[in-house]
MITI-650910 format. One line per field, with one value per residue: x, y, z of N, C-alpha, C in turn. Coordinates in steps of 0.05 Angstrom, whole numbers. Atoms other than C-alpha are relative to their C-alpha. Layout:
REM MITI-650910
n_xx: [X; ...];
n_yy: [Y; ...];
n_zz: [Z; ...];
ca_xx: [X; ...];
ca_yy: [Y; ...];
ca_zz: [Z; ...];
c_xx: [X; ...];
c_yy: [Y; ...];
c_zz: [Z; ...];
REM end
This chain:
REM MITI-650910
n_xx: [-22; -17; 14; -2; -28; -2; 16; -15; -23; 9; 9; -24; -15; 14; -3; -28; -6; 18; 18; 27; 17; 18; -16; -2; 25; 2; -16; 15; 25; -8; -4; 16; 24; 17; 22; -1; -22; 5; 20; -13; -17; 17; 11; -21; -6; 22; -1; -23; 4; 28; 3; -11; 21; -14; 11; -12; 16; 26; -4; -4; 26; 17; -9; 8; 29; 5; -10; 17; 26; -3; -5; 20; -12; 18; -12; -21; 14; 9; -24; -8; 19; -4; -23; 9; 17; -17; -14; 19; 6; -23; 0; 26; 19; 17; 19; -14; -7; 24; 4; -20; 4; 25; -6; -17; 17; 15; -18; -8; 24; 1; -22; 1; -21; 17; -14; -3; 27; 6; -16; 13; 26; -6; -5; 26; 15; -12; 8; 28; 2; -7; 23; 22; 18; -6; 14; -16; -26; 4; 3; -26; -18; 8; -9; -29; -4; 6; -22; -24; 5; -3; -29; -15; -18; 11; -10; 16; 26; -1; -1; 26; 17; -5; 13; 29; 4; -1; 25; 22; -6; 9; 29; 7; 11; -22; -1; -11; -28; -16; -4; -21; -26; -9; -8; -26; -19; -7; -20; -26; -13; -11; -22; -20; -4; 6; 11; 28; 14; 4; 19; 26; 5; 6; 27; 19; 0; 16; 28; 8; 2; 25; 23; 0; -12; -26; -20; -7; -16; -27; -13; -9; -23; -24; -8; -12; -27; -16; -6; -19; -26; -14; -11; -23; -9; 15; 25; 23; 4; 26; 20; -2; 14; 28; 9; 2; 23; 23; 0; 12; 29; 10; 0; 22; 25; 0; 0; -26; -12; -29; -12; 5; -20; -26; -3; -1; -27; -17; 4; -13; -29; -9; 6; -8; -21; 5; 14; 26; 17; 28; -1; -10; 22; 19; -10; -1; 28; 8; -15; 11; 27; -3; -11; 22; 23; -9; -18; 4; -26; 5; -25; -11; 19; -5; -27; 2; 18; -16; -16; 18; 7; -23; -2; 11; 6; 13; 27; 18; 14; 15; -20; -10; 19; 1; -22; 10; 21; -13; -16; 20; 9; -21; -6; 24; 0; -23; 4; -13; 21; -10; -11; 22; 15; -16; 1; 27; 1; -16; 15; 23; -11; -7; 25; 11; -17; 6; 26; -4; -15; 18; 19; -15; -4; 26; 5; -18; 10; 25; -8; -10; 22; 16; -16; 3; 27; 0; -16; 16; 21; -13; -4; 26; 7; -16; 11; 26; -6; -9; 23; 16; -15; 3; 27; 1; -14; 17; 22; -11; -5; 26; 10; -15; 9; 27; -3; -11; 22; 19; -13; 0; 28; 7; -13; 14; 25; -7; -9; 24; 15; -14; 4; 27; 1; -14; 17; 22; -12; -5; 26; 11; -19; -1; 22; -7; -22; 12; 14; -21; -12; 20; 0; -25; 2; 19; -15; -19; 16; 7; -24];
n_yy: [9; 17; 26; 15; 10; 21; 22; 13; 13; 23; 21; 11; 16; 25; 17; 7; 20; 22; 2; 10; -21; -11; -21; -23; -14; -13; -24; -19; -10; -17; -28; -7; -16; -1; 18; 21; 18; 13; 21; 22; 14; 13; 24; 20; 11; 17; 25; 16; 10; 8; 26; 1; -8; -17; -26; -17; 3; -13; -29; -10; 0; -20; -27; -3; -5; -27; -20; 1; -11; -29; -12; 9; 18; 23; 25; 7; 8; 28; 17; 6; 18; 26; 13; 7; 23; 22; 8; 13; 25; 17; 9; 12; -19; -3; -22; -26; -1; -7; -29; -17; 3; -14; -28; -2; 2; -25; -21; 6; -7; -30; -10; 12; 20; 24; 25; 2; 4; 29; 16; -2; 14; 29; 7; -1; 23; 23; 1; 6; 29; 12; -4; 13; -20; 4; -19; -25; 8; 2; -27; -13; 14; -6; -27; 2; 14; -19; -19; 14; 3; -27; -7; 21; 13; 27; 17; -6; 10; 29; 6; -6; 22; 22; -6; 5; 29; 10; -9; 18; 26; 0; 2; 25; -7; 12; -7; -27; 2; 12; -20; -19; 14; 5; -26; -6; 20; -6; -22; 9; 18; -17; -14; 21; -1; 28; 2; -8; 21; 22; -8; 2; 28; 14; -7; 15; 28; 1; -2; 26; 19; -6; 8; 29; 7; 7; 3; -27; -12; 12; -11; -27; 3; 7; -25; -17; 10; -6; -29; -4; 12; -20; -20; 14; -11; 11; -15; 16; 22; -2; 9; 29; 11; -4; 20; 26; -2; 3; 29; 15; -5; 16; 28; 2; 2; 27; 18; 15; -10; 4; -21; -26; -2; -3; -27; -21; 2; -13; -29; -10; 2; -23; -26; 2; -19; -25; -20; -5; 9; 8; 25; 21; 7; 15; 27; 14; 7; 22; 23; 9; 11; 27; 17; 6; 14; 21; 20; 2; -5; -25; -10; -17; -23; -20; -12; -18; -22; -18; -16; -19; -21; -18; -18; -26; -14; -25; -2; 20; 10; 25; 22; -5; 12; 29; 12; 4; 20; 27; 6; 7; 27; 20; 3; 11; 29; 13; 0; -22; -20; -26; -15; -6; -23; -24; -8; -11; -27; -18; -4; -18; -27; -11; -5; -25; -22; -3; -13; -28; -12; -3; -22; -25; -4; -7; -27; -17; 0; -16; -28; -12; -1; -24; -23; -2; -10; -28; -15; -1; -21; -26; -5; -7; -27; -20; -1; -14; -28; -11; -3; -22; -24; -6; -10; -27; -16; -2; -18; -27; -8; -5; -25; -22; -2; -12; -29; -12; -1; -21; -26; -3; -5; -28; -18; 2; -15; -28; -7; -1; -24; -23; 2; -9; -29; -13; 2; -20; -26; -3; -6; -27; -22; -15; -19; -22; -15; -17; -22; -17; -15; -20; -21; -14; -17; -22; -19; -14; -20; -21; -16];
n_zz: [17; -17; -3; 26; 1; -21; 10; 22; -12; -15; 19; 13; -19; -4; 23; 3; -20; 5; -24; 4; 12; -21; -14; 18; 0; -26; 2; 19; -13; -22; 9; 23; -6; 24; -3; 19; -6; -26; 5; 15; -19; -19; 13; 3; -27; -8; 16; -9; -27; -1; -11; -27; -19; -19; -5; 20; 23; -5; -2; 27; 14; -13; 8; 29; 0; -11; 20; 24; -7; -2; 26; 18; 20; -4; 9; -20; -25; 5; 0; -28; -12; 13; -14; -28; 3; 8; -24; -17; 12; -4; -28; -6; -13; 24; -5; 5; 28; 15; -4; 14; 29; 7; 3; 23; 23; 3; 9; 28; 17; 3; 17; 26; 3; 5; -6; -29; -10; 5; -19; -27; 1; 0; -28; -14; 8; -12; -28; -1; 4; -25; -18; 13; 11; 28; 17; 1; 11; 30; 10; -1; 18; 28; 6; 5; 25; 21; 0; 11; 29; 11; 0; 14; -19; 3; -21; -23; 6; -3; -29; -10; 9; -18; -26; 4; 1; -28; -13; 8; -11; -28; 1; 14; 26; 15; 28; 2; -9; 22; 21; -9; -1; 27; 11; -12; 11; 28; 0; -11; 19; 21; -13; -9; -29; -7; -28; 1; 15; -18; -20; 12; 6; -25; -8; 18; -10; -24; 8; 11; -23; -13; 18; 4; 26; -11; 22; 9; -22; 2; 24; -8; -19; 16; 13; -21; -4; 24; 0; -22; 8; 16; -18; -12; -26; -24; -5; 7; -19; -12; 20; 2; -23; 4; 20; -13; -17; 17; 8; -23; 1; 23; -8; -19; 15; 13; -23; 0; -24; 0; 17; -13; -22; 13; 11; -21; -11; 19; -4; -25; 3; 15; -14; -28; -7; 13; -16; 12; -22; 7; 15; -18; -18; 17; 5; -26; -7; 17; -9; -26; 6; 11; -21; -19; 12; 18; -13; -28; -13; -15; -10; 22; 5; -21; 5; 22; -7; -17; 19; 13; -19; -3; 23; -6; 25; -7; 11; -12; 23; -4; -6; -28; -19; 6; -16; -28; 0; 3; -24; -21; 7; -4; -28; -13; 7; -13; -29; -14; -1; -11; 23; 19; -11; 2; 28; 6; -11; 18; 24; -6; -4; 27; 14; -11; 10; 28; 3; -7; 22; 23; -6; 2; 28; 11; -9; 16; 27; 0; -4; 25; 19; -7; 9; 29; 6; -7; 20; 24; -5; 2; 28; 11; -10; 15; 27; -2; -5; 25; 18; -11; 6; 29; 3; -9; 20; 23; -8; 0; 28; 12; -11; 14; 28; 0; -5; 25; 20; -8; 6; 29; 8; -9; 18; 25; -2; 0; 27; 17; -8; 11; 29; 5; -5; 22; 24; -4; 4; 28; 14; -8; 1; 26; 1; -19; 13; 20; -13; -12; 22; 9; -21; 3; 24; -6; -17; 17; 16; -18; -4];
ca_xx: [652; 690; 636; 640; 716; 710; 656; 699; 759; 720; 688; 754; 787; 733; 739; 815; 816; 765; 718; 650; 601; 556; 613; 621; 548; 550; 604; 565; 501; 539; 552; 505; 451; 426; 357; 367; 435; 414; 353; 396; 445; 389; 357; 423; 437; 368; 377; 446; 421; 351; 362; 396; 332; 377; 357; 403; 362; 296; 324; 346; 277; 241; 284; 272; 197; 201; 241; 198; 134; 158; 178; 118; 161; 107; 147; 207; 159; 129; 199; 216; 151; 163; 231; 200; 147; 200; 239; 177; 161; 231; 224; 153; 119; 63; 13; 63; 86; 14; 8; 72; 60; -10; 17; 71; 18; -22; 39; 60; -11; -8; 59; 39; 94; 57; 110; 124; 49; 42; 98; 63; -4; 29; 54; -15; -47; 2; -15; -89; -79; -45; -107; -151; -184; -185; -235; -194; -129; -155; -174; -105; -68; -109; -94; -20; -25; -56; -1; 54; 22; 19; 93; 112; 144; 134; 180; 143; 78; 99; 115; 48; 13; 47; 21; -50; -42; -23; -84; -131; -94; -108; -181; -179; -201; -159; -177; -162; -99; -75; -86; -43; 12; 14; 18; 76; 109; 106; 143; 197; 208; 219; 264; 302; 294; 298; 285; 221; 201; 209; 168; 109; 116; 115; 52; 18; 39; 8; -57; -59; -46; -105; -149; -129; -94; -34; 0; -3; 24; 82; 97; 100; 146; 192; 193; 209; 268; 292; 288; 327; 381; 399; 419; 488; 490; 464; 407; 362; 369; 306; 268; 294; 270; 203; 198; 213; 159; 110; 130; 112; 43; 35; 53; 4; -52; -33; -35; 38; 61; 131; 146; 116; 162; 222; 209; 198; 264; 297; 267; 293; 362; 367; 338; 368; 428; 395; 368; 296; 252; 184; 202; 241; 181; 135; 179; 191; 115; 104; 159; 130; 60; 84; 123; 60; 8; 50; 99; 75; 144; 127; 198; 224; 162; 174; 247; 230; 173; 220; 266; 207; 189; 260; 251; 240; 206; 172; 107; 49; 30; -15; 46; 69; 5; 6; 73; 40; -20; 23; 68; 8; -17; 50; 64; -8; -5; 63; 36; 75; 15; 55; 93; 30; -6; 52; 53; -22; -15; 40; -3; -63; -19; 7; -64; -86; -27; -42; -114; -93; -43; -96; -144; -89; -74; -148; -153; -93; -123; -191; -158; -123; -184; -222; -164; -169; -244; -234; -180; -228; -283; -234; -217; -291; -302; -245; -274; -343; -313; -278; -342; -379; -323; -328; -403; -394; -345; -394; -450; -405; -385; -458; -476; -421; -444; -516; -494; -453; -512; -557; -506; -500; -576; -583; -531; -567; -633; -600; -568; -635; -668; -616; -624; -699; -689; -639; -687; -742; -695; -676; -750; -767; -704; -704; -773; -749; -687; -730; -772; -710; -681; -746; -746; -674; -689; -748; -704; -653; -707; -728; -657];
ca_yy: [661; 631; 578; 559; 552; 512; 468; 454; 438; 391; 355; 348; 322; 270; 245; 246; 205; 157; 171; 139; 177; 186; 223; 267; 284; 300; 351; 381; 386; 420; 481; 477; 531; 528; 497; 457; 428; 415; 376; 336; 320; 302; 255; 221; 213; 184; 134; 112; 102; 78; 6; 24; 49; 101; 167; 200; 172; 194; 263; 271; 251; 296; 356; 343; 341; 406; 443; 418; 435; 506; 516; 481; 429; 376; 324; 327; 324; 261; 233; 240; 209; 153; 139; 140; 90; 46; 45; 27; -28; -57; -61; -88; -26; -35; 13; 70; 50; 54; 124; 150; 119; 148; 218; 207; 186; 249; 294; 259; 267; 342; 349; 306; 255; 197; 143; 158; 161; 91; 64; 91; 63; -5; -6; 15; -40; -90; -71; -75; -145; -163; -135; -174; -110; -135; -86; -24; -61; -76; -3; 22; -31; -18; 56; 39; -8; 46; 95; 44; 32; 107; 115; 52; 22; -50; -82; -48; -68; -141; -140; -108; -161; -213; -178; -178; -251; -263; -223; -266; -328; -309; -303; -370; -335; -382; -361; -287; -304; -347; -290; -242; -293; -310; -236; -226; -290; -269; -204; -237; -291; -238; -201; -266; -254; -327; -315; -277; -329; -383; -345; -340; -412; -435; -396; -427; -495; -480; -460; -525; -564; -528; -542; -615; -612; -650; -668; -595; -574; -622; -595; -524; -546; -578; -513; -476; -521; -510; -434; -437; -480; -420; -380; -398; -370; -384; -334; -389; -436; -410; -420; -491; -505; -476; -521; -583; -560; -555; -624; -648; -615; -649; -717; -704; -692; -758; -790; -811; -802; -830; -782; -723; -737; -746; -680; -641; -668; -645; -576; -571; -595; -537; -483; -506; -460; -402; -338; -342; -344; -347; -401; -441; -438; -462; -521; -539; -537; -583; -629; -633; -644; -705; -731; -726; -750; -792; -826; -814; -789; -738; -732; -707; -664; -630; -618; -587; -545; -517; -496; -464; -426; -397; -365; -291; -267; -209; -224; -258; -297; -357; -403; -370; -392; -459; -473; -463; -505; -563; -557; -557; -619; -654; -640; -657; -724; -739; -726; -663; -622; -569; -550; -554; -506; -457; -457; -446; -386; -357; -368; -333; -274; -267; -272; -216; -172; -186; -166; -102; -88; -100; -53; 0; -10; -6; 58; 88; 68; 98; 161; 172; 153; 207; 255; 238; 250; 316; 336; 318; 361; 418; 412; 413; 474; 510; 492; 516; 580; 591; 579; 627; 678; 672; 680; 743; 769; 754; 789; 849; 850; 843; 901; 944; 926; 943; 1010; 1023; 1005; 1050; 1107; 1095; 1093; 1159; 1191; 1165; 1194; 1260; 1261; 1245; 1301; 1351; 1326; 1337; 1406; 1422; 1398; 1442; 1501; 1488; 1493; 1557; 1598; 1614; 1648; 1688; 1709; 1736; 1777; 1804; 1824; 1859; 1897; 1916; 1942; 1983; 2016; 2033; 2069; 2110; 2133];
ca_zz: [-92; -33; -25; -99; -95; -30; -61; -122; -79; -34; -92; -128; -66; -57; -128; -128; -65; -95; -37; -30; -75; -14; 22; -39; -39; 35; 21; -38; 3; 59; 15; -45; -44; -116; -116; -179; -161; -89; -112; -160; -104; -55; -106; -121; -46; -35; -92; -66; 5; -12; 10; 76; 108; 141; 172; 121; 64; 95; 110; 37; 12; 62; 45; -29; -15; 24; -31; -88; -51; -37; -110; -141; -178; -185; -225; -177; -118; -148; -157; -84; -62; -112; -81; -12; -35; -67; -2; 37; -12; -5; 70; 66; 94; 44; 77; 75; 6; -20; 10; -21; -89; -88; -77; -129; -179; -165; -175; -239; -265; -251; -286; -345; -332; -365; -357; -284; -272; -303; -258; -196; -218; -228; -156; -131; -170; -142; -70; -84; -111; -46; -10; -58; -81; -152; -180; -163; -179; -249; -258; -238; -278; -341; -335; -329; -388; -432; -412; -428; -496; -508; -490; -528; -466; -487; -436; -380; -414; -416; -342; -328; -369; -326; -263; -292; -307; -234; -212; -253; -231; -158; -177; -213; -276; -317; -388; -378; -339; -397; -446; -405; -393; -467; -486; -437; -461; -534; -519; -477; -529; -581; -533; -517; -443; -422; -348; -362; -413; -361; -310; -357; -380; -307; -293; -354; -327; -260; -293; -332; -268; -236; -296; -296; -364; -336; -402; -424; -356; -363; -432; -404; -347; -398; -437; -373; -360; -431; -423; -357; -389; -432; -371; -344; -273; -203; -209; -236; -177; -145; -210; -215; -145; -163; -224; -183; -135; -192; -217; -147; -153; -221; -191; -134; -184; -217; -148; -156; -85; -95; -152; -114; -54; -100; -135; -71; -44; -108; -98; -27; -46; -95; -49; 17; 16; -20; 11; -11; 51; 17; -33; 19; 66; 10; -6; 67; 78; 19; 42; 112; 83; 44; 104; 147; 97; 50; 96; 166; 184; 238; 263; 195; 186; 253; 235; 169; 197; 251; 194; 160; 223; 224; 156; 166; 103; 138; 103; 139; 77; 68; 69; 134; 169; 133; 167; 235; 217; 193; 254; 302; 265; 268; 341; 361; 324; 353; 423; 439; 460; 497; 434; 392; 440; 440; 364; 362; 407; 363; 302; 334; 354; 283; 256; 302; 282; 209; 217; 251; 196; 143; 178; 181; 107; 91; 131; 94; 27; 45; 70; 4; -36; 2; -12; -85; -85; -49; -99; -156; -123; -116; -189; -206; -161; -195; -263; -241; -214; -280; -318; -271; -280; -355; -350; -310; -361; -417; -378; -368; -441; -461; -415; -446; -515; -497; -469; -531; -574; -534; -541; -616; -622; -582; -626; -687; -663; -649; -717; -750; -710; -732; -803; -800; -772; -826; -879; -849; -848; -919; -938; -899; -901; -977; -971; -911; -949; -1005; -957; -922; -989; -1009; -943; -953; -1023; -998; -945; -998; -1039; -979; -967];
c_xx: [17; -13; 3; 28; 3; -14; 16; 24; -8; -8; 23; 16; -13; 4; 29; 7; -17; -18; -26; -16; -19; 15; 2; -25; -5; 15; -14; -24; 6; 2; -19; -26; -19; -22; 2; 22; -4; -20; 13; 17; -17; -12; 21; 7; -22; 1; 23; -4; -28; -4; 14; -20; 12; -15; 10; -17; -27; 2; 3; -27; -18; 8; -7; -29; -6; 8; -19; -28; 0; 2; -20; 10; -14; 14; 22; -13; -10; 23; 9; -20; 2; 23; -7; -17; 17; 16; -19; -7; 23; 1; -28; -19; -22; -21; 12; 8; -24; -5; 19; -2; -25; 6; 18; -17; -15; 18; 9; -23; -2; 21; -1; 22; -13; 14; 3; -28; -8; 15; -12; -26; 5; 5; -26; -17; 10; -9; -29; -5; 6; -24; -25; -22; 3; -13; 16; 28; -1; -2; 27; 19; -7; 8; 30; 6; -4; 23; 26; -3; 4; 29; 17; 21; -9; 11; -16; -29; -1; 0; -27; -20; 4; -14; -31; -6; 0; -26; -23; 5; -10; -30; -11; -16; 20; 3; 12; 29; 18; 5; 22; 27; 11; 9; 28; 21; 9; 20; 27; 14; 13; 24; 23; 7; -9; -11; -29; -17; -7; -21; -29; -8; -8; -28; -21; -1; -17; -30; -10; -2; -27; -24; -1; 11; 29; 21; 9; 17; 28; 16; 10; 24; 25; 11; 14; 28; 19; 8; 22; 28; 17; 13; 22; 10; -19; -27; -25; -5; -28; -22; 1; -14; -30; -12; -3; -25; -26; -3; -12; -30; -12; -2; -23; -27; -3; -1; 25; 16; 31; 14; -2; 21; 28; 5; 2; 27; 20; -1; 15; 30; 12; -2; 13; 20; -4; -16; -26; -21; -27; -1; 9; -22; -20; 9; 2; -28; -9; 14; -12; -28; 3; 12; -22; -20; 8; 16; -5; 25; -2; 26; 13; -17; 5; 26; -2; -18; 14; 19; -17; -7; 23; 2; -14; -5; -15; -28; -17; -17; -16; 18; 11; -19; -3; 22; -10; -21; 11; 16; -18; -10; 21; 6; -24; -1; 22; -2; 13; -20; 9; 11; -22; -16; 15; 0; -27; -3; 15; -16; -23; 10; 7; -25; -12; 16; -5; -26; 2; 15; -18; -20; 14; 4; -26; -7; 17; -12; -25; 6; 8; -20; -18; 15; -3; -27; -2; 15; -17; -22; 12; 5; -27; -9; 15; -11; -26; 4; 10; -22; -17; 14; -3; -28; -3; 13; -18; -24; 10; 4; -26; -12; 14; -9; -28; 1; 11; -21; -20; 12; -1; -28; -8; 13; -13; -26; 5; 8; -24; -17; 12; -4; -27; -2; 14; -16; -22; 11; 5; -25; -9; 19; 2; -22; 6; 22; -11; -13; 20; 13; -19; -1; 24; -1; -18; 14; 19; -14; -6; 25; 11];
c_yy: [-20; -28; -17; -13; -23; -26; -16; -15; -26; -23; -13; -18; -27; -19; -9; -22; -25; -6; -12; 23; 13; 21; 25; 17; 15; 27; 21; 12; 19; 29; 8; 15; 1; -21; -24; -21; -14; -22; -24; -16; -16; -26; -22; -13; -19; -26; -18; -12; -12; -27; -4; 5; 18; 26; 20; -1; 14; 30; 12; 1; 22; 28; 5; 6; 29; 21; 0; 10; 30; 13; -10; -18; -27; -27; -9; -8; -29; -19; -7; -18; -28; -15; -9; -26; -25; -11; -15; -28; -20; -11; -9; 17; 7; 22; 27; 2; 8; 30; 16; -3; 14; 30; 5; -1; 26; 23; -4; 6; 30; 10; -12; -20; -27; -26; -4; -4; -30; -18; 1; -15; -30; -10; 0; -24; -25; -3; -8; -30; -15; 2; -13; 19; 0; 20; 26; -6; -1; 28; 14; -13; 5; 28; 0; -12; 19; 21; -12; -3; 27; 8; -21; -13; -30; -19; 3; -12; -30; -8; 5; -22; -25; 5; -4; -29; -12; 7; -19; -28; -2; -3; -25; 5; -9; 11; 28; 0; -11; 21; 20; -13; -5; 26; 8; -19; 7; 22; -10; -20; 15; 15; -18; 4; -27; -3; 8; -20; -23; 6; -3; -29; -16; 7; -14; -29; -3; 2; -27; -21; 4; -9; -30; -9; -8; -4; 27; 14; -10; 11; 29; -1; -8; 24; 19; -9; 7; 29; 5; -11; 19; 21; -14; 15; -10; 15; -16; -22; 0; -9; -30; -14; 2; -20; -28; -1; -4; -28; -17; 3; -17; -29; -4; -3; -27; -22; -18; 11; -2; 21; 28; 4; 3; 28; 21; -1; 13; 31; 10; -2; 24; 26; 1; 21; 28; 18; 8; -9; -10; -26; -24; -9; -17; -29; -17; -9; -24; -26; -12; -13; -29; -19; -8; -18; -22; -22; -4; 5; 27; 12; 18; 24; 22; 15; 20; 24; 20; 17; 21; 23; 20; 20; 26; 15; 26; 3; -22; -11; -25; -23; 3; -14; -30; -15; -6; -22; -28; -7; -8; -29; -21; -5; -13; -31; -15; 0; 22; 23; 27; 17; 8; 24; 26; 10; 12; 28; 20; 6; 20; 29; 12; 6; 26; 24; 4; 14; 30; 15; 5; 22; 27; 7; 9; 29; 20; 3; 17; 29; 13; -1; 24; 25; 4; 11; 29; 17; 2; 21; 28; 8; 9; 28; 21; 4; 15; 30; 14; 5; 24; 27; 8; 10; 29; 19; 4; 19; 29; 10; 6; 26; 24; 3; 12; 30; 14; 2; 21; 28; 6; 7; 29; 20; 0; 16; 30; 11; 2; 25; 25; 1; 10; 30; 15; 0; 21; 28; 5; 7; 28; 23; 14; 21; 24; 18; 19; 24; 20; 17; 22; 23; 17; 19; 24; 21; 16; 22; 24; 18; 12];
c_zz: [16; 2; -25; -2; 20; -9; -21; 12; 15; -18; -14; 18; 4; -23; -3; 20; -3; 23; -9; -12; 21; 16; -17; 0; 27; 0; -18; 14; 23; -9; -23; 8; -24; 2; -19; 6; 27; -3; -14; 19; 21; -13; -4; 27; 8; -15; 10; 27; 4; 15; 27; 21; 22; 4; -21; -26; 3; 1; -28; -15; 11; -7; -29; -2; 8; -22; -24; 5; 0; -28; -21; -23; 2; -8; 20; 27; -2; 1; 28; 15; -12; 13; 28; -1; -7; 24; 19; -10; 5; 28; 10; 16; -21; 4; -7; -29; -17; 2; -17; -30; -10; -5; -24; -26; -5; -11; -29; -19; -4; -20; -28; -6; -3; 8; 30; 13; -3; 20; 28; 1; 2; 29; 16; -6; 13; 30; 3; -6; 26; 20; -11; -8; -30; -18; -4; -11; -30; -12; -2; -21; -30; -7; -6; -27; -24; -2; -11; -30; -14; -2; -14; 18; 1; 20; 26; -3; 4; 29; 13; -8; 17; 27; -3; -2; 28; 15; -7; 9; 29; 2; -13; -25; -21; -29; -4; 9; -22; -21; 7; 1; -28; -14; 11; -11; -28; -2; 9; -18; -22; 10; 9; 29; 12; 28; 0; -15; 18; 21; -11; -7; 26; 9; -17; 8; 24; -6; -11; 21; 14; -16; -5; -27; 6; -21; -10; 21; -1; -23; 6; 19; -15; -15; 19; 6; -23; 0; 21; -8; -17; 17; 17; 25; 22; 5; -6; 19; 13; -19; -3; 23; -3; -20; 12; 18; -16; -12; 22; 0; -22; 8; 21; -14; -14; 21; 0; 23; 0; -17; 12; 22; -12; -10; 21; 14; -19; 3; 24; -2; -15; 16; 28; 8; -12; 19; -14; 19; -9; -15; 17; 19; -15; -3; 25; 9; -16; 7; 25; -5; -10; 21; 20; -14; -20; 13; 29; 17; 15; 10; -21; -5; 20; -5; -22; 6; 19; -17; -14; 18; 4; -23; 5; -26; 3; -10; 12; -23; 7; 8; 28; 20; -5; 15; 28; 1; -3; 25; 23; -5; 7; 29; 16; -5; 14; 31; 16; 1; 10; -23; -20; 10; -2; -29; -7; 11; -17; -25; 4; 4; -27; -16; 9; -11; -30; -5; 6; -22; -25; 4; -3; -30; -14; 7; -16; -28; -1; 3; -26; -23; 5; -9; -30; -8; 6; -21; -26; 4; -2; -29; -13; 9; -15; -28; 0; 5; -25; -19; 9; -6; -29; -6; 8; -20; -25; 6; -1; -28; -14; 9; -14; -28; -2; 4; -25; -21; 6; -6; -30; -10; 7; -19; -28; 0; -1; -27; -19; 6; -12; -30; -8; 3; -23; -25; 2; -5; -29; -16; 6; -4; -28; -2; 18; -11; -21; 13; 12; -22; -10; 20; -2; -24; 4; 17; -17; -16; 17; 5; -26];
REM end
């Protein structure tokens, strides 16, 4: 009782003083013993501190996992693993994220939490696309899509269709990619989500550029600009920069160097002061490429490539290595072989680390695929054991029934035997009775 009063006082004090919600939760967790309320507090604390990557956040998640495991709370267990995976994803720990989302998916499947299962499958599919394991990615994403349809989660479905479009875009399977982008586009147009509309329109434009349908591509880019014009905030600056970059690609396809350079400069002027490492690197790479190959301006190219090298996007992407390749080319051509060699060594070191990371991710993926197979085998073993157990029960029941039938039959035979004897007695006893009566009468005469 004292603890309850103290907890109430501490919580009230925190709220009255307008304390940080995290501080309030710390107080609650210090005294809360109820499993349900403690789990609720741990989950809230984990969500509030998820993007801090702090030990407190990890401790909350791990305690939640421990409690839910002990109490067999599969859905809650999946939720804590999902949060852990989400945190790993945010900080680009994709191997760990895959592992945690995989466990979350399994727990949600056990608990029948279809929507949460779909969300986990979507993340797994996304990582597999990154690893270019398109076959398994398609399998996971199609499972997620069916679950979203079942739960009538059409917004999530549209986002998933966009992801599938990206996957087929990466494989240069243009026709299927177009189908998915158009499905996603149709939903977002109906939903009047102009940002999502523009994203799909831009991808359709990129496909048409790749296919060489340049007029159609330009029409899509114009539609993309129109969609973005309906959004009145700075959140669309990155998208505008991306559109200018695509206009540059379009001009390149038309062999219009002057327009390509103009458009890429427009893109950089928009993105220059924005915090978007990946897109900024892409645009700087394209700008340097045109300065090298279109203008022969190695000084400007080196300057822009040095800026690109400073972008810390934490992902060793294709554009990341393209920066190094262009820089090595620029410095080599300009005669600065020392800098070119240093950059080449850096690039090789990053390539090695990327290969090791990919091997580690592959190992993690294989480990959890083996775990899934083992889990499936365990389920099959349990099912077989249940079938065998049922068979044993049926055999036992059949034995009991046979024994009962044998007993009934024995009783029947005994009854029939008694009946036959009774019938025989009924035939012979009347005659005997007559004789006994005659004997008795004779004795009476003598006396």
